[in-house]
LOPABA-922083 format. One record per residue: x, y, z of N, C-alpha, C, O in turn; residue number from 1; chain. Coordinates in steps of 0.2 Angstrom, whole numbers, plus 2048, in hexadecimal, padded with zeros to 3 digits. Layout:
residues N
{{X; Y; Z}; {X; Y; Z}; {X; Y; Z}; {X; Y; Z}; NUM; A},
...
END
This chain:
residues 214
{{D84; 5E4; 4B9}; {D82; 5E2; 4B1}; {D7C; 5DD; 4B3}; {D76; 5DE; 4B1}; 1; A},
{{D7E; 5D6; 4B6}; {D79; 5D1; 4B3}; {D73; 5D3; 4BB}; {D6D; 5D3; 4B9}; 2; A},
{{D74; 5D3; 4BD}; {D6F; 5D6; 4C2}; {D68; 5DA; 4BE}; {D62; 5D9; 4BE}; 3; A},
{{D6D; 5DF; 4BB}; {D69; 5E6; 4B8}; {D65; 5E3; 4B1}; {D61; 5E6; 4AF}; 4; A},
{{D68; 5DD; 4AD}; {D64; 5D9; 4A8}; {D5F; 5D6; 4AA}; {D5A; 5D7; 4A6}; 5; A},
{{D5E; 5D1; 4B3}; {D5A; 5CD; 4B6}; {D58; 5D1; 4B4}; {D55; 5D1; 4AF}; 6; A},
{{D57; 5D7; 4B9}; {D50; 5DC; 4B9}; {D4B; 5DF; 4B4}; {D45; 5E0; 4B5}; 7; A},
{{D4E; 5E1; 4AB}; {D4C; 5E2; 4A8}; {D45; 5DE; 4A7}; {D3F; 5DF; 4A6}; 8; A},
{{D48; 5DB; 4A8}; {D3F; 5D6; 4A4}; {D39; 5D6; 4AA}; {D33; 5D5; 4A9}; 9; A},
{{D3B; 5D8; 4AD}; {D35; 5D9; 4B5}; {D34; 5E1; 4B4}; {D2E; 5E3; 4B5}; 10; A},
{{D38; 5E4; 4B2}; {D36; 5EB; 4B2}; {D2F; 5EC; 4AB}; {D29; 5EF; 4AB}; 11; A},
{{D33; 5E9; 4A5}; {D2E; 5E9; 4A0}; {D29; 5E7; 4A0}; {D24; 5E8; 49D}; 12; A},
{{D29; 5E1; 4A7}; {D23; 5DE; 4A6}; {D1E; 5E0; 4A9}; {D18; 5DF; 4A7}; 13; A},
{{D21; 5E6; 4B0}; {D1C; 5E8; 4B7}; {D18; 5EE; 4B1}; {D13; 5ED; 4AF}; 14; A},
{{D1D; 5F3; 4AE}; {D1C; 5F8; 4A8}; {D17; 5F4; 4A4}; {D12; 5F8; 4A4}; 15; A},
{{D16; 5F1; 4A2}; {D10; 5EC; 49A}; {D0B; 5ED; 4A0}; {D07; 5F1; 49F}; 16; A},
{{D0A; 5EA; 4A7}; {D04; 5E8; 4AB}; {D03; 5ED; 4AD}; {CFD; 5ED; 4AE}; 17; A},
{{D06; 5F3; 4AE}; {D01; 5FB; 4B0}; {D00; 5FB; 4A9}; {CFA; 5FA; 4AB}; 18; A},
{{D00; 5FC; 4A2}; {D00; 5FE; 49F}; {CF9; 5FE; 4A0}; {CF5; 603; 4A1}; 19; A},
{{CF6; 5F4; 49F}; {CF1; 5F3; 49C}; {CEE; 5F4; 4A1}; {CE9; 5F5; 49F}; 20; A},
{{CEE; 5F5; 4A7}; {CEA; 5F9; 4AE}; {CE6; 5FB; 4AD}; {CE0; 5FA; 4AE}; 21; A},
{{CEB; 602; 4AA}; {CE9; 609; 4A8}; {CE5; 609; 4A6}; {CE0; 60B; 4A9}; 22; A},
{{CE5; 606; 49C}; {CE2; 605; 498}; {CDA; 602; 499}; {CD5; 604; 496}; 23; A},
{{CDB; 5FC; 4A0}; {CD3; 5FD; 4A3}; {CCE; 602; 4A7}; {CC8; 603; 4A8}; 24; A},
{{CD3; 602; 4A9}; {CCD; 607; 4AB}; {CCD; 60E; 4AB}; {CCB; 611; 4B0}; 25; A},
{{CD0; 60F; 4A6}; {CCE; 617; 49E}; {CC8; 614; 49B}; {CC2; 617; 49B}; 26; A},
{{CCA; 60F; 498}; {CC7; 60C; 493}; {CBE; 612; 493}; {CC0; 616; 48E}; 27; A},
{{CBB; 613; 493}; {CB4; 615; 499}; {CB5; 61E; 496}; {CB0; 621; 494}; 28; A},
{{CBC; 620; 496}; {CBC; 627; 497}; {CC2; 627; 491}; {CC5; 62D; 491}; 29; A},
{{CC4; 622; 48A}; {CC6; 625; 487}; {CC2; 628; 480}; {CBF; 624; 47C}; 30; A},
{{CC2; 62D; 47E}; {CBE; 632; 47B}; {CBD; 632; 473}; {CC1; 631; 46F}; 31; A},
{{CB5; 632; 473}; {CB2; 62D; 46C}; {CB2; 635; 469}; {CB1; 63A; 46D}; 32; A},
{{CB3; 635; 461}; {CB3; 637; 45E}; {CAF; 636; 457}; {CB0; 632; 453}; 33; A},
{{CA9; 63D; 456}; {CA7; 640; 450}; {CA9; 63E; 448}; {CA6; 63D; 443}; 34; A},
{{CB0; 63D; 448}; {CB2; 640; 441}; {CB1; 637; 43E}; {CB2; 636; 438}; 35; A},
{{CAF; 632; 443}; {CB0; 62D; 43C}; {CAA; 627; 43C}; {CA9; 621; 43C}; 36; A},
{{CA8; 62E; 43E}; {C9F; 62C; 43B}; {C9B; 632; 437}; {C9B; 638; 439}; 37; A},
{{C98; 630; 433}; {C93; 635; 42F}; {C8D; 638; 431}; {C8A; 63D; 430}; 38; A},
{{C8B; 632; 437}; {C89; 638; 43A}; {C85; 634; 443}; {C85; 62E; 445}; 39; A},
{{C83; 639; 447}; {C83; 637; 44E}; {C7C; 630; 450}; {C7B; 62C; 455}; 40; A},
{{C78; 633; 44B}; {C76; 62B; 44B}; {C78; 625; 450}; {C78; 623; 456}; 41; A},
{{C7E; 624; 447}; {C81; 61D; 445}; {C87; 61D; 44D}; {C87; 618; 451}; 42; A},
{{C8B; 622; 44F}; {C90; 622; 455}; {C8C; 620; 45B}; {C8E; 61C; 45F}; 43; A},
{{C85; 623; 45D}; {C81; 620; 463}; {C7D; 619; 462}; {C7A; 615; 466}; 44; A},
{{C7F; 619; 45C}; {C7B; 611; 45E}; {C82; 60C; 45E}; {C82; 607; 462}; 45; A},
{{C88; 60D; 45A}; {C8D; 608; 45E}; {C8F; 60A; 465}; {C90; 605; 469}; 46; A},
{{C8F; 60E; 468}; {C90; 60F; 46D}; {C8B; 610; 476}; {C8B; 610; 47D}; 47; A},
{{C86; 60F; 470}; {C80; 60E; 476}; {C81; 609; 47C}; {C82; 60A; 482}; 48; A},
{{C80; 602; 477}; {C7E; 5FE; 47D}; {C87; 5FB; 482}; {C87; 5F8; 488}; 49; A},
{{C8A; 5FB; 47F}; {C92; 5FC; 482}; {C96; 601; 485}; {C9A; 600; 489}; 50; A},
{{C94; 608; 483}; {C96; 60B; 487}; {C91; 611; 48B}; {C92; 610; 491}; 51; A},
{{C8D; 615; 488}; {C8A; 617; 48A}; {C82; 615; 492}; {C81; 618; 498}; 52; A},
{{C81; 60F; 490}; {C7D; 60E; 495}; {C7F; 60B; 49A}; {C7C; 60C; 4A0}; 53; A},
{{C87; 606; 49B}; {C8A; 604; 4A0}; {C8B; 60C; 4A4}; {C88; 60E; 4A9}; 54; A},
{{C8F; 60F; 4A2}; {C91; 614; 4A5}; {C8D; 618; 4A9}; {C8F; 619; 4AF}; 55; A},
{{C89; 61A; 4A8}; {C82; 61C; 4AB}; {C80; 617; 4B0}; {C7F; 619; 4B6}; 56; A},
{{C80; 60F; 4AE}; {C7B; 60C; 4B3}; {C82; 60C; 4B9}; {C80; 60D; 4BE}; 57; A},
{{C88; 60A; 4B7}; {C8E; 60B; 4BB}; {C8F; 614; 4C0}; {C91; 615; 4C6}; 58; A},
{{C8F; 616; 4BE}; {C8F; 621; 4C2}; {C8C; 620; 4C2}; {C8C; 621; 4C8}; 59; A},
{{C85; 61E; 4C2}; {C7F; 621; 4C4}; {C7F; 622; 4CC}; {C81; 61D; 4CF}; 60; A},
{{C7C; 627; 4CF}; {C7B; 625; 4D7}; {C74; 625; 4D7}; {C70; 626; 4D2}; 61; A},
{{C72; 622; 4DF}; {C6A; 623; 4E0}; {C68; 62D; 4DF}; {C6C; 632; 4E0}; 62; A},
{{C60; 62D; 4DD}; {C5F; 631; 4DC}; {C5E; 635; 4E4}; {C5F; 63B; 4E6}; 63; A},
{{C5D; 630; 4E7}; {C5E; 634; 4F0}; {C61; 637; 4F4}; {C60; 63B; 4F8}; 64; A},
{{C68; 631; 4F1}; {C6D; 634; 4F4}; {C71; 63B; 4F1}; {C76; 63E; 4F4}; 65; A},
{{C6E; 63D; 4EB}; {C71; 644; 4E7}; {C6C; 647; 4E8}; {C6E; 64D; 4E9}; 66; A},
{{C66; 646; 4E9}; {C61; 64D; 4EB}; {C62; 650; 4F2}; {C61; 657; 4F2}; 67; A},
{{C63; 64A; 4F9}; {C65; 64B; 4FD}; {C6C; 650; 4FF}; {C6B; 654; 504}; 68; A},
{{C71; 64F; 4FC}; {C78; 653; 4FA}; {C76; 658; 4F6}; {C7A; 65C; 4F6}; 69; A},
{{C70; 65A; 4F1}; {C6F; 662; 4EF}; {C6D; 665; 4F3}; {C6D; 66B; 4F0}; 70; A},
{{C6A; 664; 4FA}; {C66; 668; 4FD}; {C6B; 66E; 501}; {C6A; 673; 503}; 71; A},
{{C73; 66A; 501}; {C79; 66B; 505}; {C7D; 673; 4FE}; {C7E; 679; 4FF}; 72; A},
{{C7F; 66F; 4F9}; {C83; 672; 4F5}; {C83; 66F; 4EE}; {C86; 66A; 4EE}; 73; A},
{{C82; 672; 4E9}; {C82; 66D; 4E2}; {C87; 66D; 4E1}; {C89; 667; 4E2}; 74; A},
{{C8D; 672; 4E0}; {C93; 672; 4E0}; {C98; 66A; 4E0}; {C9B; 666; 4DD}; 75; A},
{{C96; 66C; 4E9}; {C9A; 667; 4EF}; {C92; 65D; 4EB}; {C91; 657; 4EC}; 76; A},
{{C8F; 662; 4E8}; {C8B; 659; 4E6}; {C8C; 659; 4DF}; {C88; 655; 4DD}; 77; A},
{{C8F; 65B; 4D9}; {C92; 65C; 4D4}; {C99; 657; 4D4}; {C9B; 653; 4D0}; 78; A},
{{C9C; 65A; 4DB}; {CA3; 656; 4DC}; {CA4; 64E; 4DD}; {CA8; 649; 4DB}; 79; A},
{{C9C; 64F; 4E2}; {C9B; 646; 4E6}; {C98; 641; 4DE}; {C9C; 63D; 4DC}; 80; A},
{{C91; 643; 4DC}; {C90; 640; 4D7}; {C91; 641; 4D0}; {C91; 63C; 4CC}; 81; A},
{{C90; 647; 4CE}; {C92; 64A; 4C7}; {C97; 64A; 4C2}; {C9D; 648; 4C1}; 82; A},
{{C93; 64D; 4BE}; {C9B; 64D; 4B7}; {C97; 656; 4B4}; {C91; 658; 4B3}; 83; A},
{{CA0; 659; 4B3}; {C9E; 65D; 4AF}; {CA4; 65F; 4AA}; {CA9; 661; 4AD}; 84; A},
{{CA3; 65F; 4A4}; {CA8; 65E; 49C}; {CAE; 662; 49F}; {CB4; 661; 4A1}; 85; A},
{{CAA; 668; 49F}; {CB1; 66E; 4A3}; {CB2; 671; 4A8}; {CB1; 66C; 4AC}; 86; A},
{{CB4; 677; 4AA}; {CB4; 67B; 4B1}; {CB1; 67E; 4B3}; {CAC; 67C; 4B0}; 87; A},
{{CAF; 682; 4B7}; {CAC; 683; 4BB}; {CA7; 689; 4B9}; {CAA; 68E; 4B8}; 88; A},
{{CA0; 688; 4B8}; {C9A; 68D; 4B5}; {C97; 687; 4B0}; {C92; 688; 4AD}; 89; A},
{{C9B; 680; 4AF}; {C97; 67C; 4AD}; {C91; 678; 4AE}; {C92; 672; 4B1}; 90; A},
{{C8A; 67A; 4AD}; {C83; 675; 4B0}; {C87; 66D; 4B3}; {C8C; 66B; 4AF}; 91; A},
{{C85; 669; 4B9}; {C87; 663; 4BB}; {C83; 65F; 4B8}; {C7D; 661; 4B7}; 92; A},
{{C85; 658; 4B6}; {C83; 654; 4B5}; {C81; 64D; 4B7}; {C84; 648; 4B5}; 93; A},
{{C7E; 64C; 4BA}; {C7B; 647; 4BE}; {C7A; 640; 4B9}; {C78; 641; 4B3}; 94; A},
{{C7A; 63A; 4BA}; {C7A; 633; 4BA}; {C74; 631; 4C0}; {C74; 634; 4C6}; 95; A},
{{C71; 62E; 4C0}; {C6D; 62B; 4C4}; {C67; 624; 4C4}; {C64; 622; 4BF}; 96; A},
{{C67; 623; 4C9}; {C60; 61F; 4CB}; {C5C; 61F; 4CE}; {C5D; 61F; 4D4}; 97; A},
{{C56; 620; 4CD}; {C51; 621; 4D1}; {C48; 61D; 4D0}; {C45; 61B; 4CB}; 98; A},
{{C46; 61E; 4D9}; {C40; 617; 4D7}; {C3B; 61D; 4DB}; {C3D; 620; 4E1}; 99; A},
{{C35; 61D; 4D7}; {C30; 620; 4DF}; {C28; 620; 4DB}; {C29; 61C; 4D7}; 100; A},
{{C24; 621; 4DB}; {C1F; 622; 4D9}; {C1C; 628; 4D6}; {C1D; 62D; 4D7}; 101; A},
{{C18; 625; 4D0}; {C15; 62D; 4CB}; {C12; 630; 4CF}; {C0F; 62E; 4D4}; 102; A},
{{C14; 637; 4CD}; {C0D; 639; 4D3}; {C09; 63D; 4CF}; {C04; 63F; 4D2}; 103; A},
{{C0B; 640; 4C5}; {C09; 644; 4C1}; {C0D; 641; 4BD}; {C13; 63E; 4BD}; 104; A},
{{C07; 642; 4B6}; {C0A; 640; 4AF}; {C08; 648; 4AA}; {C03; 64C; 4AB}; 105; A},
{{C0C; 646; 4A6}; {C0A; 64E; 4A1}; {C0A; 649; 49B}; {C10; 646; 49B}; 106; A},
{{C06; 646; 497}; {C08; 643; 494}; {C02; 643; 487}; {C02; 640; 482}; 107; A},
{{BFF; 64B; 48B}; {BFF; 64C; 487}; {C00; 652; 482}; {BFC; 657; 480}; 108; A},
{{C07; 650; 481}; {C0D; 654; 47E}; {C12; 64E; 47C}; {C12; 649; 47E}; 109; A},
{{C15; 652; 477}; {C1B; 64F; 474}; {C1F; 64D; 47B}; {C21; 648; 47D}; 110; A},
{{C21; 651; 47E}; {C26; 653; 481}; {C24; 651; 489}; {C24; 655; 48E}; 111; A},
{{C22; 64B; 489}; {C1E; 647; 48F}; {C20; 644; 494}; {C21; 63E; 493}; 112; A},
{{C22; 647; 49C}; {C22; 646; 49E}; {C1F; 642; 4A8}; {C19; 644; 4A9}; 113; A},
{{C22; 63F; 4AC}; {C20; 63C; 4B1}; {C22; 63E; 4B9}; {C27; 63C; 4BC}; 114; A},
{{C1F; 642; 4BB}; {C22; 646; 4C3}; {C21; 63E; 4C8}; {C1C; 63B; 4C9}; 115; A},
{{C27; 63D; 4CA}; {C2A; 639; 4D0}; {C2B; 639; 4D6}; {C31; 639; 4D6}; 116; A},
{{C27; 637; 4DD}; {C28; 638; 4E2}; {C2B; 633; 4E3}; {C29; 62E; 4E0}; 117; A},
{{C32; 633; 4E8}; {C35; 630; 4EA}; {C38; 62F; 4F2}; {C3D; 62C; 4F4}; 118; A},
{{C32; 631; 4F5}; {C32; 631; 4FD}; {C2B; 631; 4FF}; {C29; 632; 505}; 119; A},
{{C28; 630; 4FC}; {C20; 630; 4FE}; {C1B; 633; 502}; {C17; 631; 506}; 120; A},
{{C1E; 63D; 500}; {C19; 641; 500}; {C17; 646; 4FD}; {C17; 64C; 4FE}; 121; A},
{{C14; 640; 4F8}; {C0F; 643; 4F2}; {C12; 648; 4ED}; {C0F; 64C; 4E9}; 122; A},
{{C18; 648; 4ED}; {C1A; 650; 4EB}; {C1F; 64E; 4E4}; {C1D; 648; 4E4}; 123; A},
{{C22; 64F; 4E0}; {C28; 64E; 4DB}; {C2E; 650; 4DD}; {C2E; 655; 4E0}; 124; A},
{{C32; 64D; 4DC}; {C3A; 64E; 4DE}; {C3C; 64C; 4D8}; {C42; 64D; 4D7}; 125; A},
{{C39; 64A; 4D2}; {C3E; 64A; 4CD}; {C37; 64A; 4C6}; {C31; 648; 4C7}; 126; A},
{{C3A; 64B; 4C1}; {C37; 64A; 4BA}; {C3A; 646; 4B7}; {C40; 647; 4B7}; 127; A},
{{C36; 642; 4B3}; {C38; 640; 4AF}; {C36; 63C; 4A9}; {C32; 638; 4A8}; 128; A},
{{C3B; 640; 4A4}; {C36; 63E; 49B}; {C38; 638; 499}; {C3D; 634; 499}; 129; A},
{{C2E; 63A; 495}; {C2F; 635; 48F}; {C30; 633; 48A}; {C33; 62F; 487}; 130; A},
{{C2C; 63B; 48A}; {C2F; 63B; 480}; {C28; 63C; 47E}; {C23; 63E; 481}; 131; A},
{{C2A; 63A; 476}; {C31; 63A; 471}; {C34; 641; 473}; {C3A; 640; 475}; 132; A},
{{C32; 646; 473}; {C35; 64D; 475}; {C39; 64C; 479}; {C36; 649; 47E}; 133; A},
{{C40; 64C; 47A}; {C45; 64B; 482}; {C49; 652; 47F}; {C4B; 654; 479}; 134; A},
{{C47; 654; 485}; {C4B; 65D; 485}; {C51; 65B; 487}; {C51; 656; 48A}; 135; A},
{{C57; 65F; 487}; {C5F; 65E; 48A}; {C62; 65B; 485}; {C60; 659; 47F}; 136; A},
{{C68; 65B; 48B}; {C6E; 65A; 487}; {C72; 655; 48C}; {C78; 654; 48C}; 137; A},
{{C6E; 654; 491}; {C70; 64D; 497}; {C75; 649; 492}; {C7B; 64A; 491}; 138; A},
{{C71; 645; 490}; {C74; 63F; 48E}; {C7B; 640; 48A}; {C7F; 63C; 48B}; 139; A},
{{C7C; 646; 488}; {C84; 64A; 484}; {C87; 64A; 489}; {C8C; 646; 48A}; 140; A},
{{C84; 64E; 48D}; {C89; 653; 494}; {C8C; 64F; 499}; {C92; 650; 49B}; 141; A},
{{C86; 647; 499}; {C89; 642; 49F}; {C90; 63F; 4A0}; {C94; 640; 4A4}; 142; A},
{{C90; 63D; 49A}; {C93; 63B; 498}; {C9B; 63A; 496}; {C9B; 638; 490}; 143; A},
{{CA1; 63B; 498}; {CA8; 63A; 499}; {CAB; 63A; 490}; {CAC; 63F; 48F}; 144; A},
{{CAC; 638; 48E}; {CAC; 634; 48A}; {CAD; 63A; 483}; {CB1; 63A; 47F}; 145; A},
{{CA8; 63F; 484}; {CA4; 642; 47D}; {CA7; 648; 47E}; {CA6; 64B; 483}; 146; A},
{{CAD; 64B; 47A}; {CAE; 652; 47C}; {CAE; 655; 477}; {CB0; 652; 472}; 147; A},
{{CAC; 65C; 475}; {CAC; 660; 471}; {CAD; 660; 46B}; {CAA; 660; 465}; 148; A},
{{CB7; 660; 46D}; {CBC; 660; 468}; {CBC; 65E; 464}; {CBF; 660; 45F}; 149; A},
{{CB7; 656; 465}; {CBA; 650; 463}; {CB6; 650; 45E}; {CB6; 64B; 45A}; 150; A},
{{CB1; 654; 45C}; {CAA; 656; 457}; {CAC; 65C; 451}; {CB0; 660; 453}; 151; A},
{{CAA; 65C; 44B}; {CAD; 660; 447}; {CA9; 666; 448}; {CAB; 66B; 445}; 152; A},
{{CA1; 667; 44E}; {C9F; 66E; 44E}; {C9C; 66E; 454}; {C9D; 669; 458}; 153; A},
{{C97; 675; 456}; {C92; 674; 459}; {C8B; 671; 458}; {C88; 670; 45D}; 154; A},
{{C89; 671; 453}; {C85; 66E; 44D}; {C87; 665; 44D}; {C83; 661; 450}; 155; A},
{{C8B; 663; 44B}; {C8C; 65B; 44E}; {C8A; 658; 454}; {C87; 653; 456}; 156; A},
{{C8E; 65E; 457}; {C90; 65A; 460}; {C88; 65C; 462}; {C87; 65B; 467}; 157; A},
{{C84; 65E; 460}; {C7B; 661; 461}; {C77; 65C; 45C}; {C71; 65C; 45C}; 158; A},
{{C7A; 659; 458}; {C78; 654; 455}; {C79; 64E; 45B}; {C73; 64B; 45D}; 159; A},
{{C7C; 64C; 45D}; {C80; 648; 461}; {C7A; 646; 465}; {C77; 641; 465}; 160; A},
{{C78; 64D; 46B}; {C74; 64D; 46F}; {C6D; 649; 46E}; {C6A; 645; 471}; 161; A},
{{C6A; 64E; 466}; {C66; 64B; 464}; {C64; 644; 463}; {C5E; 642; 464}; 162; A},
{{C6A; 640; 460}; {C6B; 638; 45F}; {C69; 634; 463}; {C66; 62F; 463}; 163; A},
{{C6E; 638; 46C}; {C6C; 633; 472}; {C67; 635; 476}; {C68; 632; 47B}; 164; A},
{{C62; 63A; 476}; {C5B; 63A; 477}; {C57; 636; 470}; {C51; 634; 471}; 165; A},
{{C58; 635; 46B}; {C53; 631; 468}; {C56; 629; 468}; {C52; 624; 466}; 166; A},
{{C5B; 628; 46A}; {C5C; 621; 46D}; {C5C; 621; 473}; {C60; 61E; 477}; 167; A},
{{C58; 622; 473}; {C57; 621; 47E}; {C4F; 623; 47E}; {C4C; 624; 483}; 168; A},
{{C4C; 624; 479}; {C45; 624; 477}; {C46; 61D; 476}; {C44; 61A; 47B}; 169; A},
{{C48; 61A; 46F}; {C44; 617; 46A}; {C48; 60F; 46F}; {C47; 60A; 46D}; 170; A},
{{C4C; 612; 473}; {C4D; 609; 476}; {C49; 60A; 47A}; {C47; 604; 47C}; 171; A},
{{C46; 610; 47E}; {C46; 610; 486}; {C3E; 610; 486}; {C3B; 60B; 486}; 172; A},
{{C3A; 615; 487}; {C37; 618; 487}; {C30; 617; 47F}; {C2B; 619; 480}; 173; A},
{{C31; 613; 478}; {C2D; 617; 475}; {C27; 611; 477}; {C21; 611; 477}; 174; A},
{{C2A; 60A; 479}; {C23; 608; 47C}; {C20; 609; 483}; {C1C; 606; 486}; 175; A},
{{C21; 60E; 485}; {C1F; 610; 48C}; {C1A; 610; 48C}; {C1A; 616; 48C}; 176; A},
{{C14; 60F; 48E}; {C0D; 60D; 490}; {C0C; 617; 490}; {C11; 61B; 48E}; 177; A},
{{C07; 61A; 491}; {C07; 620; 494}; {C00; 621; 497}; {BFF; 626; 499}; 178; A},
{{BFD; 61D; 497}; {BF8; 61B; 49A}; {BF5; 619; 4A3}; {BF6; 614; 4A5}; 179; A},
{{BF3; 61C; 4A5}; {BF2; 61A; 4AB}; {BF8; 61A; 4B0}; {BF9; 615; 4B4}; 180; A},
{{BFF; 620; 4B1}; {C03; 622; 4B4}; {C06; 621; 4BB}; {C0A; 61F; 4BF}; 181; A},
{{C00; 625; 4BA}; {C00; 629; 4C3}; {BFB; 623; 4C5}; {BF6; 620; 4C3}; 182; A},
{{C02; 622; 4CD}; {BFF; 61F; 4D1}; {C04; 619; 4D0}; {C05; 616; 4D6}; 183; A},
{{C09; 616; 4CA}; {C0E; 612; 4CA}; {C14; 614; 4CB}; {C16; 619; 4C9}; 184; A},
{{C18; 60F; 4D0}; {C1F; 60D; 4CD}; {C23; 60F; 4C8}; {C21; 60F; 4C3}; 185; A},
{{C29; 611; 4C8}; {C2C; 611; 4C3}; {C37; 613; 4C7}; {C3A; 617; 4CB}; 186; A},
{{C38; 60F; 4C2}; {C3F; 60E; 4C7}; {C42; 610; 4BF}; {C3F; 60E; 4BA}; 187; A},
{{C49; 614; 4BF}; {C4C; 616; 4B9}; {C55; 616; 4BA}; {C59; 616; 4BF}; 188; A},
{{C56; 617; 4B6}; {C5E; 618; 4B5}; {C5C; 620; 4AF}; {C57; 622; 4AD}; 189; A},
{{C60; 621; 4AF}; {C65; 628; 4AA}; {C65; 62E; 4AE}; {C64; 62D; 4B4}; 190; A},
{{C66; 634; 4AD}; {C68; 63B; 4AD}; {C66; 640; 4AE}; {C60; 640; 4AD}; 191; A},
{{C69; 648; 4AF}; {C66; 64C; 4B1}; {C6C; 651; 4B3}; {C71; 650; 4B6}; 192; A},
{{C6A; 658; 4B0}; {C6F; 65F; 4AF}; {C68; 663; 4B4}; {C62; 663; 4B4}; 193; A},
{{C6F; 666; 4B7}; {C6E; 66E; 4BB}; {C74; 670; 4BC}; {C7A; 66E; 4BD}; 194; A},
{{C6F; 678; 4BB}; {C71; 67E; 4B9}; {C71; 680; 4C1}; {C76; 684; 4C3}; 195; A},
{{C6D; 67F; 4C4}; {C6D; 683; 4CB}; {C68; 680; 4CF}; {C62; 67F; 4CE}; 196; A},
{{C6B; 67F; 4D7}; {C67; 67A; 4DA}; {C61; 679; 4DC}; {C5F; 674; 4DE}; 197; A},
{{C5A; 680; 4DA}; {C54; 67D; 4D9}; {C50; 67A; 4D3}; {C4A; 678; 4D4}; 198; A},
{{C53; 67A; 4CD}; {C53; 67A; 4C6}; {C4D; 671; 4C8}; {C4C; 66D; 4CC}; 199; A},
{{C4B; 672; 4C3}; {C46; 668; 4C5}; {C4B; 665; 4C4}; {C50; 669; 4C3}; 200; A},
{{C4C; 65F; 4C5}; {C4F; 65A; 4C3}; {C4A; 657; 4BC}; {C43; 657; 4BC}; 201; A},
{{C4E; 655; 4B6}; {C49; 653; 4B0}; {C4F; 64F; 4AF}; {C55; 652; 4AD}; 202; A},
{{C4C; 646; 4B1}; {C50; 641; 4AD}; {C51; 63F; 4A7}; {C4C; 63F; 4A4}; 203; A},
{{C57; 63D; 4A5}; {C53; 63B; 49C}; {C56; 634; 49E}; {C5C; 634; 4A0}; 204; A},
{{C51; 62E; 49E}; {C53; 629; 4A0}; {C57; 624; 49A}; {C57; 626; 494}; 205; A},
{{C59; 61D; 49E}; {C5C; 61A; 499}; {C5D; 614; 499}; {C60; 611; 495}; 206; A},
{{C58; 613; 49F}; {C54; 60E; 4A1}; {C4D; 60F; 4A4}; {C4B; 615; 4A7}; 207; A},
{{C4A; 60B; 4A4}; {C43; 60F; 4A8}; {C3D; 608; 4A9}; {C3B; 604; 4A4}; 208; A},
{{C39; 606; 4B1}; {C34; 602; 4AF}; {C30; 605; 4B6}; {C32; 608; 4BB}; 209; A},
{{C2A; 604; 4B2}; {C23; 606; 4B5}; {C21; 600; 4B7}; {C21; 5FB; 4B3}; 210; A},
{{C1E; 5FE; 4BF}; {C19; 5FA; 4BD}; {C13; 5FB; 4C0}; {C11; 601; 4C2}; 211; A},
{{C0F; 5F5; 4C0}; {C08; 5F7; 4C4}; {C06; 5FD; 4CA}; {C09; 601; 4CD}; 212; A},
{{BFF; 5FB; 4CA}; {BFE; 602; 4D2}; {BFD; 5FF; 4DA}; {BF9; 5FA; 4DA}; 213; A},
{{C01; 601; 4E1}; {C02; 5FD; 4E5}; {BFC; 5FB; 4E6}; {BFB; 5F7; 4EA}; 214; A},
END
């Protein structure tokens, strides 16, 4: 009985330490719910700097590594580098870092883009969205702490995606010059979605830097 009484505080201490450790490890996996917000821009504004950007920067793989793996198998690449919110059949979403040279730019449209060559062969390996129109739901779908069931309906979930895209443009792309992009170097962090291995890689950036002609 005496031994048992002496051991009990140690058991409680170990359990308490384990709980703290698990909470720390799973902090960025805690589901974000839309129920506490009147609108999705308010939700995005609150979590952008503390959760969205840090997650994409910490989980993003080098695009060259993802691209090499995609030559073999999309699902295997997704298992290694990607995320999808549901089971087999959903598209894969990839957080990534990319560096290369801009070999083409389409800036005469509101859905402006820049084609990026990462291996020096002069051909585009990926396309970076410049906006102001940002297509797709990549920024929403690549983040594991968004779950459709935590939002009121499909409309609200779609509004979340638009709010994320708008925040990315306002924060990162609004002040980016569209002039003379071809030939410049670019480094970006962002995300893209793939349903099929031959899909065009369309990256939505949350960080981007364009430097002068080499």
